[in-house]
N, CA, C and O atoms as a GROMACS GRO file, in nm:
protein
  284
    1MET      N    1  -2.231   0.349   2.579
    1MET     CA    2  -2.114   0.384   2.500
    1MET      C    3  -2.158   0.449   2.370
    1MET      O    4  -2.243   0.395   2.299
    2ILE      N    5  -2.101   0.565   2.341
    2ILE     CA    6  -2.136   0.638   2.219
    2ILE      C    7  -2.019   0.628   2.122
    2ILE      O    8  -1.904   0.653   2.158
    3LEU      N    9  -2.051   0.592   2.000
    3LEU     CA   10  -1.949   0.581   1.895
    3LEU      C   11  -1.960   0.702   1.804
    3LEU      O   12  -2.067   0.730   1.750
    4THR      N   13  -1.850   0.774   1.788
    4THR     CA   14  -1.849   0.888   1.697
    4THR      C   15  -1.755   0.856   1.582
    4THR      O   16  -1.651   0.793   1.599
    5ILE      N   17  -1.795   0.901   1.464
    5ILE     CA   18  -1.713   0.879   1.345
    5ILE      C   19  -1.680   1.016   1.287
    5ILE      O   20  -1.769   1.095   1.258
    6ASN      N   21  -1.554   1.042   1.269
    6ASN     CA   22  -1.511   1.164   1.205
    6ASN      C   23  -1.534   1.150   1.055
    6ASN      O   24  -1.484   1.057   0.992
    7VAL      N   25  -1.611   1.242   0.999
    7VAL     CA   26  -1.647   1.233   0.858
    7VAL      C   27  -1.524   1.241   0.769
    7VAL      O   28  -1.517   1.172   0.667
    8ALA      N   29  -1.428   1.324   0.805
    8ALA     CA   30  -1.307   1.338   0.724
    8ALA      C   31  -1.227   1.207   0.721
    8ALA      O   32  -1.174   1.169   0.617
    9VAL      N   33  -1.220   1.139   0.835
    9VAL     CA   34  -1.147   1.012   0.839
    9VAL      C   35  -1.220   0.906   0.756
    9VAL      O   36  -1.156   0.832   0.682
   10LEU      N   37  -1.352   0.900   0.769
   10LEU     CA   38  -1.430   0.806   0.690
   10LEU      C   39  -1.415   0.833   0.541
   10LEU      O   40  -1.401   0.740   0.462
   11LEU      N   41  -1.418   0.960   0.502
   11LEU     CA   42  -1.402   0.996   0.362
   11LEU      C   43  -1.261   0.964   0.313
   11LEU      O   44  -1.245   0.923   0.198
   12ALA      N   45  -1.160   0.980   0.396
   12ALA     CA   46  -1.023   0.944   0.358
   12ALA      C   47  -1.012   0.795   0.332
   12ALA      O   48  -0.944   0.754   0.237
   13VAL      N   49  -1.077   0.714   0.413
   13VAL     CA   50  -1.075   0.569   0.391
   13VAL      C   51  -1.143   0.534   0.259
   13VAL      O   52  -1.093   0.451   0.184
   14VAL      N   53  -1.257   0.597   0.231
   14VAL     CA   54  -1.327   0.572   0.105
   14VAL      C   55  -1.240   0.610  -0.014
   14VAL      O   56  -1.235   0.538  -0.114
   15ILE      N   57  -1.170   0.723  -0.004
   15ILE     CA   58  -1.083   0.768  -0.114
   15ILE      C   59  -0.969   0.670  -0.136
   15ILE      O   60  -0.938   0.637  -0.250
   16VAL      N   61  -0.907   0.624  -0.030
   16VAL     CA   62  -0.796   0.529  -0.043
   16VAL      C   63  -0.844   0.399  -0.108
   16VAL      O   64  -0.776   0.344  -0.194
   17VAL      N   65  -0.960   0.352  -0.067
   17VAL     CA   66  -1.013   0.228  -0.126
   17VAL      C   67  -1.043   0.248  -0.274
   17VAL      O   68  -1.014   0.160  -0.356
   18ARG      N   69  -1.099   0.363  -0.310
   18ARG     CA   70  -1.130   0.390  -0.451
   18ARG      C   71  -1.004   0.404  -0.535
   18ARG      O   72  -1.001   0.360  -0.650
   19LEU      N   73  -0.900   0.465  -0.480
   19LEU     CA   74  -0.777   0.487  -0.558
   19LEU      C   75  -0.692   0.362  -0.571
   19LEU      O   76  -0.601   0.359  -0.655
   20ARG      N   77  -0.717   0.262  -0.492
   20ARG     CA   78  -0.639   0.138  -0.503
   20ARG      C   79  -0.679   0.055  -0.623
   20ARG      O   80  -0.606  -0.035  -0.664
   21ARG      N   81  -0.796   0.084  -0.681
   21ARG     CA   82  -0.841   0.009  -0.799
   21ARG      C   83  -0.755   0.043  -0.919
   21ARG      O   84  -0.696   0.151  -0.926
   22ARG      N   85  -0.747  -0.049  -1.012
   22ARG     CA   86  -0.668  -0.025  -1.133
   22ARG      C   87  -0.731   0.086  -1.216
   22ARG      O   88  -0.853   0.100  -1.220
   23THR      N   89  -0.647   0.164  -1.282
   23THR     CA   90  -0.694   0.277  -1.362
   23THR      C   91  -0.782   0.230  -1.477
   23THR      O   92  -0.880   0.298  -1.511
   24GLU      N   93  -0.749   0.117  -1.538
   24GLU     CA   94  -0.826   0.069  -1.653
   24GLU      C   95  -0.969   0.031  -1.614
   24GLU      O   96  -1.057   0.028  -1.700
   25ALA      N   97  -0.992   0.002  -1.488
   25ALA     CA   98  -1.124  -0.042  -1.444
   25ALA      C   99  -1.217   0.076  -1.412
   25ALA      O  100  -1.332   0.053  -1.377
   26ARG      N  101  -1.170   0.198  -1.424
   26ARG     CA  102  -1.251   0.314  -1.388
   26ARG      C  103  -1.319   0.374  -1.510
   26ARG      O  104  -1.260   0.386  -1.617
   27SER      N  105  -1.444   0.412  -1.493
   27SER     CA  106  -1.516   0.484  -1.598
   27SER      C  107  -1.502   0.634  -1.572
   27SER      O  108  -1.448   0.676  -1.469
   28ARG      N  109  -1.549   0.714  -1.666
   28ARG     CA  110  -1.542   0.859  -1.647
   28ARG      C  111  -1.626   0.904  -1.528
   28ARG      O  112  -1.586   0.991  -1.452
   29ALA      N  113  -1.742   0.844  -1.513
   29ALA     CA  114  -1.829   0.879  -1.400
   29ALA      C  115  -1.761   0.842  -1.267
   29ALA      O  116  -1.772   0.915  -1.169
   30ASP      N  117  -1.692   0.729  -1.267
   30ASP     CA  118  -1.621   0.685  -1.147
   30ASP      C  119  -1.508   0.783  -1.113
   30ASP      O  120  -1.486   0.814  -0.996
   31GLU      N  121  -1.437   0.830  -1.214
   31GLU     CA  122  -1.329   0.927  -1.191
   31GLU      C  123  -1.385   1.060  -1.142
   31GLU      O  124  -1.325   1.124  -1.055
   32ARG      N  125  -1.499   1.103  -1.197
   32ARG     CA  126  -1.560   1.228  -1.152
   32ARG      C  127  -1.604   1.218  -1.007
   32ARG      O  128  -1.588   1.314  -0.931
   33LEU      N  129  -1.659   1.105  -0.969
   33LEU     CA  130  -1.700   1.085  -0.831
   33LEU      C  131  -1.579   1.090  -0.738
   33LEU      O  132  -1.587   1.147  -0.629
   34THR      N  133  -1.468   1.030  -0.779
   34THR     CA  134  -1.347   1.033  -0.697
   34THR      C  135  -1.296   1.176  -0.681
   34THR      O  136  -1.255   1.215  -0.572
   35VAL      N  137  -1.298   1.253  -0.788
   35VAL     CA  138  -1.255   1.394  -0.780
   35VAL      C  139  -1.346   1.472  -0.686
   35VAL      O  140  -1.298   1.552  -0.606
   36ALA      N  141  -1.475   1.450  -0.694
   36ALA     CA  142  -1.569   1.518  -0.606
   36ALA      C  143  -1.544   1.481  -0.459
   36ALA      O  144  -1.549   1.567  -0.371
   37LEU      N  145  -1.517   1.354  -0.434
   37LEU     CA  146  -1.488   1.309  -0.298
   37LEU      C  147  -1.362   1.375  -0.244
   37LEU      O  148  -1.356   1.416  -0.128
   38VAL      N  149  -1.260   1.384  -0.328
   38VAL     CA  150  -1.134   1.446  -0.286
   38VAL      C  151  -1.154   1.595  -0.258
   38VAL      O  152  -1.097   1.649  -0.163
   39LEU      N  153  -1.235   1.663  -0.339
   39LEU     CA  154  -1.262   1.804  -0.314
   39LEU      C  155  -1.336   1.824  -0.182
   39LEU      O  156  -1.304   1.916  -0.106
   40VAL      N  157  -1.436   1.740  -0.156
   40VAL     CA  158  -1.509   1.750  -0.030
   40VAL      C  159  -1.415   1.721   0.087
   40VAL      O  160  -1.422   1.788   0.190
   41PHE      N  161  -1.327   1.623   0.072
   41PHE     CA  162  -1.229   1.592   0.176
   41PHE      C  163  -1.139   1.713   0.203
   41PHE      O  164  -1.110   1.744   0.318
   42GLY      N  165  -1.096   1.779   0.098
   42GLY     CA  166  -1.013   1.898   0.114
   42GLY      C  167  -1.085   2.009   0.190
   42GLY      O  168  -1.025   2.076   0.274
   43VAL      N  169  -1.212   2.027   0.160
   43VAL     CA  170  -1.290   2.129   0.230
   43VAL      C  171  -1.307   2.092   0.378
   43VAL      O  172  -1.307   2.180   0.464
   44LEU      N  173  -1.321   1.963   0.406
   44LEU     CA  174  -1.339   1.920   0.545
   44LEU      C  175  -1.212   1.936   0.629
   44LEU      O  176  -1.221   1.970   0.747
   45ILE      N  177  -1.095   1.911   0.570
   45ILE     CA  178  -0.973   1.920   0.650
   45ILE      C  179  -0.907   2.057   0.645
   45ILE      O  180  -0.815   2.084   0.722
   46ALA      N  181  -0.953   2.146   0.556
   46ALA     CA  182  -0.889   2.276   0.542
   46ALA      C  183  -0.888   2.358   0.671
   46ALA      O  184  -0.784   2.415   0.703
   47PRO      N  185  -0.996   2.366   0.746
   47PRO     CA  186  -0.992   2.450   0.867
   47PRO      C  187  -0.924   2.386   0.988
   47PRO      O  188  -0.914   2.449   1.093
   48THR      N  189  -0.878   2.265   0.975
   48THR     CA  190  -0.814   2.198   1.088
   48THR      C  191  -0.666   2.234   1.096
   48THR      O  192  -0.611   2.290   1.002
   49ALA      N  193  -0.603   2.200   1.207
   49ALA     CA  194  -0.460   2.226   1.224
   49ALA      C  195  -0.380   2.144   1.122
   49ALA      O  196  -0.279   2.191   1.069
   50PHE      N  197  -0.425   2.021   1.095
   50PHE     CA  198  -0.358   1.937   0.996
   50PHE      C  199  -0.365   2.003   0.857
   50PHE      O  200  -0.266   2.003   0.784
   51GLY      N  201  -0.480   2.057   0.821
   51GLY     CA  202  -0.496   2.124   0.693
   51GLY      C  203  -0.408   2.246   0.680
   51GLY      O  204  -0.349   2.271   0.575
   52ARG      N  205  -0.398   2.324   0.789
   52ARG     CA  206  -0.310   2.441   0.786
   52ARG      C  207  -0.164   2.400   0.774
   52ARG      O  208  -0.086   2.468   0.707
   53GLY      N  209  -0.126   2.289   0.837
   53GLY     CA  210   0.010   2.239   0.824
   53GLY      C  211   0.043   2.199   0.682
   53GLY      O  212   0.151   2.229   0.631
   54ILE      N  213  -0.051   2.131   0.617
   54ILE     CA  214  -0.031   2.093   0.477
   54ILE      C  215  -0.018   2.218   0.391
   54ILE      O  216   0.068   2.223   0.303
   55LEU      N  217  -0.102   2.320   0.415
   55LEU     CA  218  -0.095   2.444   0.339
   55LEU      C  219   0.041   2.512   0.356
   55LEU      O  220   0.097   2.562   0.259
   56ASP      N  221   0.094   2.513   0.477
   56ASP     CA  222   0.226   2.574   0.501
   56ASP      C  223   0.336   2.499   0.427
   56ASP      O  224   0.424   2.561   0.367
   57VAL      N  225   0.332   2.367   0.430
   57VAL     CA  226   0.434   2.286   0.361
   57VAL      C  227   0.427   2.308   0.211
   57VAL      O  228   0.529   2.328   0.146
   58VAL      N  229   0.306   2.305   0.156
   58VAL     CA  230   0.291   2.327   0.011
   58VAL      C  231   0.336   2.467  -0.026
   58VAL      O  232   0.398   2.486  -0.131
   59GLY      N  233   0.306   2.565   0.057
   59GLY     CA  234   0.351   2.703   0.031
   59GLY      C  235   0.501   2.715   0.028
   59GLY      O  236   0.557   2.784  -0.056
   60GLN      N  237   0.569   2.648   0.120
   60GLN     CA  238   0.715   2.650   0.122
   60GLN      C  239   0.774   2.582   0.000
   60GLN      O  240   0.872   2.631  -0.056
   61VAL      N  241   0.714   2.472  -0.042
   61VAL     CA  242   0.762   2.402  -0.162
   61VAL      C  243   0.746   2.489  -0.284
   61VAL      O  244   0.836   2.496  -0.368
   62VAL      N  245   0.631   2.557  -0.296
   62VAL     CA  246   0.606   2.644  -0.411
   62VAL      C  247   0.702   2.764  -0.410
   62VAL      O  248   0.753   2.802  -0.515
   63GLU      N  249   0.727   2.821  -0.294
   63GLU     CA  250   0.823   2.931  -0.286
   63GLU      C  251   0.961   2.885  -0.326
   63GLU      O  252   1.032   2.957  -0.397
   64GLY      N  253   1.002   2.768  -0.281
   64GLY     CA  254   1.134   2.715  -0.318
   64GLY      C  255   1.143   2.684  -0.465
   64GLY      O  256   1.246   2.710  -0.527
   65ALA      N  257   1.037   2.628  -0.523
   65ALA     CA  258   1.040   2.593  -0.665
   65ALA      C  259   1.034   2.717  -0.753
   65ALA      O  260   1.093   2.719  -0.861
   66SER      N  261   0.963   2.821  -0.709
   66SER     CA  262   0.954   2.943  -0.791
   66SER      C  263   1.082   3.022  -0.789
   66SER      O  264   1.107   3.101  -0.880
   67GLY      N  265   1.165   3.004  -0.687
   67GLY     CA  266   1.289   3.077  -0.678
   67GLY      C  267   1.410   2.999  -0.725
   67GLY      O  268   1.523   3.040  -0.699
   68VAL      N  269   1.390   2.887  -0.793
   68VAL     CA  270   1.501   2.803  -0.836
   68VAL      C  271   1.590   2.872  -0.939
   68VAL      O  272   1.713   2.864  -0.930
   69GLY      N  273   1.530   2.940  -1.036
   69GLY     CA  274   1.608   3.002  -1.142
   69GLY      C  275   1.662   3.138  -1.108
   69GLY      O  276   1.738   3.195  -1.188
   70GLU      N  277   1.628   3.193  -0.994
   70GLU     CA  278   1.673   3.327  -0.957
   70GLU      C  279   1.811   3.321  -0.893
   70GLU      O  280   1.843   3.226  -0.822
   71PRO      N  281   1.893   3.423  -0.919
   71PRO     CA  282   2.029   3.423  -0.859
   71PRO      C  283   2.028   3.456  -0.713
   71PRO      O  284   2.134   3.460  -0.650
   0.00000   0.00000   0.00000
């Protein structure tokens, strides 16, 4: 039996665990590491179908928000 671990899923779990900690307990280095992990996670999921779906949804939200004041 071969066990495979998807790196993006493992990184998502690490990010969720890190973000559950209280804000007051984080140092600047800890926050920088969390930002770096989130950026790497974004790069890992960007070429997937899920990443493209997120990009489409965010694009639609931005288009809707940018056209709010227009008649």
